[in-house]
C-alpha angles and dihedrals in degrees: 000000000000092000090051091055091047091049091053091048089053092052091048098043112023108056109141092020121114128232097266096049090043090053090052091049092049091051091050093049102037104021131246133100117309092228093054090048090050090051090050089057095052123090111298091015120138095246094037090063088064095047141062117210130196127182126003140249113358089358097056116134119194123199133169111255094214 
C-alpha cells in the first residue's frame, strides 16, 4: 500500500523530473536513502512496477501503470 501512495505522489508531483531527482525527492518526502529510492525507480524496481515512464530529464512523464 505504501508504494502505491508513493507512486501516486510521484505522478502528482514529479512531472518533468528525471529518475535520479525523483528518487531524491521521494527519499526526502517519505524517508530512506536517495540511492535506494533511485534504484526502486529503475527497471525492475519496486516503485517502477507501479509506474510507466516516458521521456527523460526535463521531459519525463510519469503515469500509474494500473
